[in-house]
C-alpha angles and dihedrals in degrees: 000000000000115000104218094195093053091049091048088048091052091045091052091055091048094046094049092047091046093052092045092051089049091050089050091051089049093053092043088056092054101263125145110225115231112252090228092057091051090047093052095044089048088055091053093054094040090054091052089054092046093049091049087052092051092047093050097035092241129128118265115247091211139047120239097253098028109141127228135190119230094275088051091051089054092049093050094045090052090047098047120015100069091031090059091045090051090049090053093046092050097049115114124199095277091054093048090053094044116117119218126195119211142157118237126223094277095050100262117141122224141171119215137176115247092234091054089053090051088057096039098055097059092040092049090047091050091052092054095041086059088053089051087053091052090049090052093051092046089054090053094257126124113245123216128242111252097163118148091236090054087056092049091050092052090049089051094049091050092048092050091052090049093042089235137120113271100222 
């Protein structure tokens, strides 16, 4: 059986790494990254850190809209993307059903099921990565495709080369 949350978690790591690699290439080519794109991608990685903190009952090291430069984006990707994926992959049924209560950045209190958070994080990230793509295009820069289906196609192609199932 395919575990959708595990696949979305792996996709999220791939998409963040793909976008970061593209941003690196743009800068190496002399481009100036749009501040709005950096702000939005910072938010993606900050949100991952915040959700990990909520899931593990530890304080978040970042604020929701804290801004990072490209080096900071790399740092927070390394600190959060795979860690979130590993948390998803290690969750048992009890963890998936667990409810957590938390307060958001504007002081509102909520209770959410862990399995819903596992879906929310990559969906939220995808929404904002699309906004980064729009900011890049508005700045005259070509965005990179980080669509889920593109990730799936890459998995299938790699599996075919290795003569193994993709996921």
